[in-house]
KOLGUDO-960309 format. One line per field, with one value per atom (N, C-alpha, C): residue in one letter; atom name; y, x, z. Coordinates in steps of 0.02 Angstrom, whole numbers. Layout:
residu	(a | ...);
atome	(CA | ...);
y	(Y | ...);
x	(X | ...);
z	(Z | ...);
This chain:
residu	(m | m | m | t | t | t | a | a | a | r | r | r | r | r | r | p | p | p | l | l | l | a | a | a | l | l | l | m | m | m | l | l | l | t | t | t | i | i | i | g | g | g | c | c | c | l | l | l | v | v | v | l | l | l | p | p | p | a | a | a | f | f | f | g | g | g | q | q | q | d | d | d | r | r | r | a | a | a | e | e | e | i | i | i | d | d | d | p | p | p | t | t | t | k | k | k | i | i | i | i | i | i | g | g | g | n | n | n | r | r | r | e | e | e | l | l | l | p | p | p | k | k | k | v | v | v | l | l | l | y | y | y | i | i | i | v | v | v | p | p | p | w | w | w | k | k | k | k | k | k | p | p | p | l | l | l | p | p | p | g | g | g | d | d | d | l | l | l | a | a | a | g | g | g | r | r | r | p | p | p | p | p | p | v | v | v | s | s | s | v | v | v | v | v | v | d | d | d | e | e | e | a | a | a | l | l | l | a | a | a | p | p | p | v | v | v | d | d | d | r | r | r | d | d | d | v | v | v | f | f | f | r | r | r | r | r | r | q | q | q | v | v | v | r | r | r | y | y | y | d | d | d | k | k | k | l | l | l | e | e | e | r | r | r | e | e | e | h | h | h | a | a | a | a | a | a | a | a | a | v | v | v | a | a | a | p | p | p | p | p | p | a | a | a | a | a | a | t | t | t | p | p | p | a | a | a | a | a | a | h | h | h);
atome	(N | CA | C | N | CA | C | N | CA | C | N | CA | C | N | CA | C | N | CA | C | N | CA | C | N | CA | C | N | CA | C | N | CA | C | N | CA | C | N | CA | C | N | CA | C | N | CA | C | N | CA | C | N | CA | C | N | CA | C | N | CA | C | N | CA | C | N | CA | C | N | CA | C | N | CA | C | N | CA | C | N | CA | C | N | CA | C | N | CA | C | N | CA | C | N | CA | C | N | CA | C | N | CA | C | N | CA | C | N | CA | C | N | CA | C | N | CA | C | N | CA | C | N | CA | C | N | CA | C | N | CA | C | N | CA | C | N | CA | C | N | CA | C | N | CA | C | N | CA | C | N | CA | C | N | CA | C | N | CA | C | N | CA | C | N | CA | C | N | CA | C | N | CA | C | N | CA | C | N | CA | C | N | CA | C | N | CA | C | N | CA | C | N | CA | C | N | CA | C | N | CA | C | N | CA | C | N | CA | C | N | CA | C | N | CA | C | N | CA | C | N | CA | C | N | CA | C | N | CA | C | N | CA | C | N | CA | C | N | CA | C | N | CA | C | N | CA | C | N | CA | C | N | CA | C | N | CA | C | N | CA | C | N | CA | C | N | CA | C | N | CA | C | N | CA | C | N | CA | C | N | CA | C | N | CA | C | N | CA | C | N | CA | C | N | CA | C | N | CA | C | N | CA | C | N | CA | C | N | CA | C | N | CA | C | N | CA | C | N | CA | C | N | CA | C | N | CA | C | N | CA | C | N | CA | C | N | CA | C | N | CA | C | N | CA | C | N | CA | C | N | CA | C | N | CA | C | N | CA | C | N | CA | C);
y	(8243 | 8206 | 8231 | 8285 | 8311 | 8272 | 8247 | 8208 | 8137 | 8112 | 8056 | 8054 | 8116 | 8115 | 8108 | 8146 | 8129 | 8053 | 8036 | 7945 | 7905 | 7931 | 7900 | 7900 | 7971 | 7978 | 7952 | 7934 | 7898 | 7830 | 7796 | 7717 | 7721 | 7764 | 7747 | 7763 | 7809 | 7814 | 7746 | 7721 | 7678 | 7609 | 7604 | 7554 | 7543 | 7598 | 7616 | 7607 | 7636 | 7623 | 7553 | 7515 | 7446 | 7395 | 7396 | 7344 | 7371 | 7441 | 7465 | 7430 | 7416 | 7374 | 7312 | 7282 | 7202 | 7159 | 7107 | 7055 | 7097 | 7087 | 7100 | 7053 | 7000 | 6933 | 6909 | 6893 | 6859 | 6784 | 6736 | 6660 | 6650 | 6645 | 6625 | 6557 | 6513 | 6441 | 6459 | 6406 | 6418 | 6375 | 6402 | 6397 | 6333 | 6292 | 6228 | 6226 | 6222 | 6228 | 6146 | 6107 | 6045 | 6055 | 6012 | 6034 | 5952 | 5962 | 5903 | 5853 | 5793 | 5743 | 5694 | 5710 | 5655 | 5697 | 5758 | 5789 | 5767 | 5764 | 5742 | 5818 | 5809 | 5851 | 5875 | 5956 | 5965 | 6041 | 6053 | 6128 | 6135 | 6202 | 6241 | 6302 | 6304 | 6361 | 6396 | 6459 | 6501 | 6576 | 6585 | 6636 | 6700 | 6741 | 6807 | 6866 | 6856 | 6890 | 6856 | 6870 | 6842 | 6836 | 6786 | 6800 | 6844 | 6874 | 6910 | 6893 | 6901 | 6870 | 6862 | 6804 | 6777 | 6762 | 6758 | 6725 | 6655 | 6598 | 6538 | 6516 | 6548 | 6521 | 6475 | 6416 | 6371 | 6351 | 6336 | 6295 | 6339 | 6350 | 6397 | 6393 | 6464 | 6453 | 6409 | 6401 | 6372 | 6329 | 6255 | 6196 | 6158 | 6128 | 6090 | 6010 | 5987 | 5926 | 5918 | 5981 | 5984 | 5973 | 6021 | 6011 | 5940 | 5901 | 5837 | 5779 | 5789 | 5738 | 5763 | 5804 | 5837 | 5775 | 5780 | 5720 | 5744 | 5704 | 5713 | 5685 | 5742 | 5730 | 5667 | 5614 | 5566 | 5584 | 5641 | 5663 | 5702 | 5749 | 5794 | 5761 | 5713 | 5664 | 5632 | 5599 | 5586 | 5624 | 5686 | 5739 | 5748 | 5747 | 5772 | 5732 | 5661 | 5601 | 5608 | 5621 | 5609 | 5676 | 5727 | 5792 | 5785 | 5746 | 5737 | 5695 | 5637 | 5596 | 5634 | 5675 | 5712 | 5755 | 5795 | 5822 | 5784 | 5714 | 5674 | 5667 | 5648 | 5621 | 5672 | 5748 | 5811 | 5819 | 5812 | 5817 | 5777 | 5715 | 5657 | 5672 | 5694 | 5710 | 5780 | 5822 | 5880 | 5871 | 5836 | 5823 | 5795 | 5805 | 5774 | 5721 | 5681 | 5609 | 5598 | 5564 | 5555 | 5526 | 5549 | 5528 | 5446 | 5420 | 5345 | 5323 | 5301 | 5284 | 5238 | 5267 | 5232 | 5173 | 5116 | 5058 | 5058 | 5033 | 5045 | 4974);
x	(9347 | 9283 | 9246 | 9269 | 9223 | 9233 | 9299 | 9316 | 9278 | 9277 | 9230 | 9152 | 9127 | 9066 | 9039 | 9069 | 9050 | 9056 | 9118 | 9114 | 9058 | 9050 | 8987 | 8925 | 8924 | 8855 | 8854 | 8914 | 8920 | 8890 | 8919 | 8912 | 8841 | 8808 | 8757 | 8701 | 8706 | 8667 | 8690 | 8741 | 8775 | 8725 | 8730 | 8703 | 8604 | 8581 | 8506 | 8508 | 8545 | 8533 | 8536 | 8591 | 8597 | 8547 | 8498 | 8461 | 8398 | 8402 | 8349 | 8379 | 8446 | 8474 | 8495 | 8441 | 8439 | 8432 | 8394 | 8385 | 8352 | 8371 | 8342 | 8294 | 8298 | 8251 | 8222 | 8156 | 8122 | 8103 | 8114 | 8093 | 8023 | 7985 | 7917 | 7900 | 7865 | 7848 | 7806 | 7836 | 7796 | 7733 | 7686 | 7611 | 7607 | 7574 | 7555 | 7475 | 7464 | 7387 | 7360 | 7335 | 7316 | 7230 | 7215 | 7152 | 7102 | 7038 | 7006 | 7024 | 7051 | 7071 | 7009 | 6942 | 6899 | 6843 | 6864 | 6830 | 6847 | 6796 | 6846 | 6863 | 6915 | 6943 | 6915 | 6873 | 6840 | 6848 | 6867 | 6861 | 6804 | 6785 | 6699 | 6741 | 6733 | 6758 | 6699 | 6684 | 6628 | 6647 | 6626 | 6636 | 6618 | 6662 | 6658 | 6613 | 6604 | 6552 | 6523 | 6468 | 6423 | 6457 | 6462 | 6491 | 6444 | 6501 | 6446 | 6406 | 6355 | 6308 | 6347 | 6339 | 6376 | 6447 | 6465 | 6542 | 6547 | 6503 | 6513 | 6445 | 6400 | 6331 | 6313 | 6309 | 6296 | 6369 | 6355 | 6413 | 6448 | 6505 | 6555 | 6524 | 6514 | 6491 | 6523 | 6606 | 6632 | 6674 | 6666 | 6687 | 6744 | 6788 | 6826 | 6794 | 6760 | 6722 | 6673 | 6644 | 6585 | 6619 | 6662 | 6707 | 6735 | 6760 | 6793 | 6738 | 6679 | 6618 | 6569 | 6588 | 6545 | 6555 | 6483 | 6501 | 6538 | 6571 | 6627 | 6585 | 6594 | 6578 | 6624 | 6598 | 6653 | 6689 | 6669 | 6707 | 6758 | 6740 | 6779 | 6847 | 6820 | 6870 | 6919 | 6888 | 6950 | 6991 | 6976 | 7002 | 7066 | 7052 | 7097 | 7148 | 7121 | 7182 | 7216 | 7195 | 7242 | 7290 | 7265 | 7305 | 7361 | 7361 | 7405 | 7452 | 7438 | 7474 | 7514 | 7503 | 7540 | 7587 | 7572 | 7616 | 7668 | 7656 | 7706 | 7761 | 7733 | 7777 | 7827 | 7786 | 7825 | 7874 | 7878 | 7910 | 7970 | 7952 | 8006 | 8054 | 8028 | 8054 | 8114 | 8073 | 8121 | 8178 | 8158 | 8217 | 8271 | 8339 | 8397 | 8419 | 8430 | 8438 | 8470 | 8467 | 8502 | 8574 | 8613 | 8693 | 8708 | 8730 | 8728 | 8814 | 8837 | 8900 | 8943 | 8998 | 9028 | 9062 | 9062 | 9103 | 9172 | 9210 | 9288 | 9318);
z	(6872 | 6854 | 6802 | 6785 | 6714 | 6657 | 6659 | 6590 | 6592 | 6643 | 6656 | 6634 | 6639 | 6639 | 6565 | 6508 | 6445 | 6431 | 6456 | 6448 | 6467 | 6531 | 6555 | 6518 | 6506 | 6466 | 6396 | 6357 | 6296 | 6302 | 6359 | 6371 | 6397 | 6420 | 6441 | 6381 | 6339 | 6284 | 6227 | 6237 | 6196 | 6214 | 6280 | 6307 | 6291 | 6293 | 6285 | 6210 | 6166 | 6088 | 6066 | 6087 | 6072 | 6058 | 6103 | 6092 | 6032 | 6008 | 5966 | 5885 | 5892 | 5829 | 5830 | 5862 | 5880 | 5822 | 5823 | 5782 | 5722 | 5653 | 5606 | 5566 | 5590 | 5560 | 5613 | 5603 | 5647 | 5622 | 5675 | 5656 | 5672 | 5606 | 5622 | 5598 | 5630 | 5608 | 5541 | 5486 | 5421 | 5436 | 5376 | 5375 | 5339 | 5356 | 5337 | 5309 | 5254 | 5229 | 5201 | 5242 | 5222 | 5203 | 5139 | 5118 | 5151 | 5141 | 5159 | 5106 | 5128 | 5085 | 5060 | 5094 | 5068 | 5015 | 5008 | 4948 | 4880 | 4836 | 4768 | 4736 | 4691 | 4665 | 4597 | 4620 | 4556 | 4544 | 4466 | 4453 | 4426 | 4437 | 4406 | 4372 | 4311 | 4262 | 4259 | 4286 | 4265 | 4218 | 4183 | 4137 | 4180 | 4179 | 4213 | 4175 | 4110 | 4079 | 4025 | 3993 | 3941 | 3880 | 3830 | 3776 | 3718 | 3681 | 3634 | 3594 | 3565 | 3533 | 3442 | 3434 | 3359 | 3361 | 3434 | 3446 | 3430 | 3454 | 3432 | 3410 | 3399 | 3386 | 3332 | 3338 | 3268 | 3255 | 3170 | 3142 | 3113 | 3089 | 3052 | 2990 | 2949 | 2888 | 2834 | 2843 | 2799 | 2836 | 2817 | 2853 | 2814 | 2829 | 2803 | 2791 | 2847 | 2852 | 2798 | 2792 | 2714 | 2661 | 2651 | 2593 | 2586 | 2632 | 2619 | 2596 | 2641 | 2635 | 2569 | 2542 | 2485 | 2410 | 2389 | 2327 | 2283 | 2236 | 2190 | 2124 | 2081 | 2004 | 1976 | 1935 | 1918 | 1847 | 1823 | 1753 | 1787 | 1831 | 1855 | 1910 | 1927 | 1973 | 1916 | 1872 | 1826 | 1786 | 1780 | 1742 | 1796 | 1865 | 1905 | 1910 | 1902 | 1928 | 1858 | 1808 | 1734 | 1756 | 1770 | 1769 | 1814 | 1896 | 1921 | 1908 | 1861 | 1827 | 1775 | 1731 | 1692 | 1731 | 1793 | 1833 | 1854 | 1877 | 1904 | 1851 | 1787 | 1724 | 1707 | 1699 | 1686 | 1741 | 1793 | 1852 | 1838 | 1837 | 1822 | 1753 | 1714 | 1643 | 1659 | 1685 | 1691 | 1741 | 1804 | 1867 | 1832 | 1852 | 1824 | 1854 | 1826 | 1841 | 1910 | 1953 | 2011 | 1992 | 2045 | 2022 | 2045 | 2024 | 2034 | 2048 | 2096 | 2108 | 2057 | 2039 | 1997 | 2011 | 1981 | 2001 | 1989 | 2045 | 2029 | 2005);
């Protein structure tokens, strides 16, 4: 009988320990979030701190729009047009002629 006692003790301990190692995953119903569909979809963006002074105050000191809309002097404009024309003629004269396919 003494040989059966350790065996019975081991089986009893095994039966008590097995439920402790039961399921390792719990099945939980998923959460569903449904918003109020009657309200309009609006996003309010609120700054979290005040801007530093001078960050975006007023117009920039140099503006491309001001430069494009500035009045043009007639003589300066004519000189620029002549210079551009000379540049194109010089580039055409210096560039090698385009290869033409030979007729067979």
